[in-house]
C-alpha positions as CSV (number, residue, x, y, z in Angstrom):
1,X,112.2,90.1,94.0
2,X,113.6,93.7,93.7
3,X,112.2,97.1,94.4
4,X,109.5,96.8,91.7
5,X,107.7,93.9,93.4
6,X,105.3,95.0,96.1
7,X,105.2,92.9,99.3
8,X,101.8,92.6,101.1
9,X,101.7,91.2,104.6
10,X,99.8,91.2,107.8
11,X,101.3,91.6,111.2
12,X,101.2,88.5,113.4
13,X,97.8,88.4,115.1
14,X,99.5,87.9,118.5
15,X,101.0,91.4,118.2
16,X,97.6,93.0,117.7
17,X,96.0,91.3,120.8
18,X,95.9,92.9,124.3
19,X,98.9,92.7,126.7
20,X,101.6,93.1,124.1
21,X,104.1,95.8,124.9
22,X,104.3,98.6,122.3
23,X,108.1,98.0,122.0
24,X,107.3,94.5,120.7
25,X,105.0,95.8,118.0
26,X,107.5,98.5,117.0
27,X,110.3,95.9,117.0
28,X,108.3,93.8,114.5
29,X,107.7,96.9,112.4
30,X,111.4,97.9,112.4
31,X,112.5,94.4,111.4
32,X,109.9,94.3,108.6
33,X,110.9,97.6,107.1
34,X,114.6,96.8,107.4
35,X,114.2,93.5,105.7
36,X,112.1,95.0,102.9
37,X,115.1,97.2,102.0
38,X,113.1,100.2,100.8
39,X,110.9,98.2,98.4
40,X,107.2,98.8,98.1
41,X,105.4,97.4,101.1
42,X,101.7,97.2,102.1
43,X,100.8,96.2,105.7
44,X,97.1,95.2,105.9
45,X,94.9,93.5,108.4
46,X,91.3,93.4,109.6
47,X,90.2,94.7,113.0
48,X,89.1,91.7,114.9
49,X,87.1,91.6,118.2
50,X,90.1,90.3,120.2
51,X,92.5,93.0,118.8
52,X,93.6,95.8,121.0
53,X,92.9,99.0,119.0
54,X,95.9,100.7,120.7
55,X,98.3,98.2,119.2
56,X,96.9,98.8,115.8
57,X,97.1,102.5,116.2
58,X,100.7,102.3,117.5
59,X,101.8,100.8,114.1
60,X,99.9,103.5,112.2
61,X,101.3,106.3,114.4
62,X,104.9,105.0,114.0
63,X,104.5,104.8,110.2
64,X,103.1,108.3,110.1
65,X,106.0,109.6,112.3
66,X,108.5,108.1,110.0
67,X,106.8,109.8,107.0
68,X,105.9,106.4,105.4
69,X,102.1,107.0,105.4
70,X,99.9,110.1,105.6
71,X,97.0,110.5,107.9
72,X,94.3,111.1,105.4
73,X,90.7,110.0,105.1
74,X,88.9,109.4,101.8
75,X,85.2,110.1,101.8
């Protein structure tokens, strides 16, 4: 659709559950970013009771390390 069309997606829920190696989560993130080819991208999901918070944070930390998001809080 081109670089002006924002893509919104959620990671597969299986990646956010316990027992998933961090490498698998980051592999999905790498593939998603590569396939998006620099276009606008939003990754969104809800925190569910069965999700491992560490898996969710791994994605956020990696995006922050790459300079793709900022660690800010809005009050």
